[in-house]
N, C-alpha and C positions, 0 to 999 in steps of 0.2 A: 504493500499499500504506499502511495507516495503521499508526501506532506509538502504541499507548495510552500516555497518560501521567497521572501523578498517581493518585489514588484518588477513590472515590465522595463522600469528605467534604473534598476540598481545593478550595479556592476560587482561581480566576485572576481578577483584575481587571486590565483593560487601560485605561489612561488616556492619551487621545491629545489632541493639539491644538497649535495654533501656540505659537511662543516667547511666554512671559510670560502664559500663561492660567491658570496656578495648578497645573499637573500635579504639580510637584515638592512643593508645599505640601500638597496632598491626599495624596499618596503617604506622606509623612513622618507626617502625622497618622494614616494607616490602620497604619502600622508599629507602631502602640502598640497594636493588637488582639491578639496580634502578627502581623505579616504581613512576609515578605521583600520587600524592594523592589529591583527591578532596573530601573536607570535608564539609557536610551538615551544620555544625554550623559556620565555616568560611564564607561560602558563605552567610548563612541567617543573622549572626551578624556583619560581619565585611564588606563584600562587598555590601549587600543590606540593612542593617541596619534595618532589620524587627524585629518587638517586639516578644516576647515569645509567646503571644496569636495571633489568625489569622490563617489562612489556609496556607500562605506561598507559594501560587501559583507561584510567581516570582522565588522562590527558585527551586521549582520542574523543571520549564522550564530552569533556568541557570545551574542547575547541569546536565541535560541532554546534554546542548549544549556543557558545558566544557568537560564532559566525552568524547563525541563524537569527538570533535576538538582534543584531546589528542591521543585517538585510531586512528584516521585518520592521525595524525602525526607520526604513528609507535610507540607510547608509551605504554607500560603496564600501567594500571590504577588501583589504588584502590579508590572505591567510599566508603565513611563511613558516618554513621550517624544514628540517631534513625530511620529515614526513614520510618514512618509508613506506613504498607500496604495499609491502605484505602486512604491515600493522594498520596503516591508515588509508589504504586503497579503498576499501568497502565504504568507509565513511566518506571520503571524498567523492567517490563516484556517485553515491546516493545524494550528497549535498548538491553536486553539480546537477544532477538531474532534477532533484526538487527545486532548484532556483529558477524562477520565472523570468529572471532578468538576463544579463550578459555575462557570459563566463569567460575567462581567459586563463589558460593553465600554461606555466612555464617551468622548465627545468633547466637549471644553471648547471652546465658541464664543464669541469676543469680537470686537468690531470692531478692524481695524488700529490705529487711532488710540488705542484704550485700551491696547493691548499696548505701544504706544511710550510713553505716559505712564507705565506701570507700570515700564518698563525704565529711563527717566530717574531713577526713584526707587531703583534697586537699586544695591547695592554694587559690582556688577561692570559697570557701565554702559560702563566704558572698554574692555571686551573685544570689543564690537561695536557698530555704529551702527543707527540707525532704516533707513538704506539697505540695510545686511545684512539686517536683518530683513524689509524689503520684497522682497528677492530670495529668501528662505526662504518667504515666506508662500504658503500654499496655502488659498484660501478654501473653508470648509466641506468639508475633504478626508476625507469619510466613507468607510468601508470597505463600505458597502452590505449590511451584515448586518442581518437582521431584528431583533435583540434590541440593536442599537447604540442607545446613549441620547445624545442631545445635551444637554448641560448649559450653561446660561448663565453663563459666566464673568465676567459684569458683576455677577451676584448675589453676595451675601456668601460667602466660601468655606465658612462654617459650614453654609449651606444646601446646597451640593453635598456636603459631608460627611455631612450628615444623610440625604441621599438614597442615597448608597452605602451607608452603614452600615445603613440600613434594608432595603435590597436584601441585603446580606449576612445581616442577622439573619433575614430572611424565608426564607433558603436554609439556614438552621441553621448559621450560622458558628461556629466554636469559640471 
């Protein structure tokens, strides 16, 4: 049974990818449109205080509820995170199917070595190691949706942002 969410004018942007591919940077830039940003890491680490290990089933459910609430309130939404296909894929597929507005799904792809390089330059480098990142790594973890777009995370962030904003503008974003 489907549960429609949002309206014909709302936009849902899903940005997925491995750690350090630029998901949060893009999401914060899109927030200026304005768009509500629902971040997997924030929900998992801050709101629910879930550890890095485990299945994060509460996170899956809360992300779904938060995005639906925002869409049903008339807000455009960016949902961002690693969002593994095997754990989050069913929820994401159902959410996209239920959303009556415009959907945009992006996967940021970068080589593992590049994500490790970026991590070494980040202020929170002490929070996890490249070995941790290797354990989390899912190469090209696509959802298999027909409209899923793979963006090269090695390209400048402005290029990915331009692509996403052009897609939003083509769909009549507010």
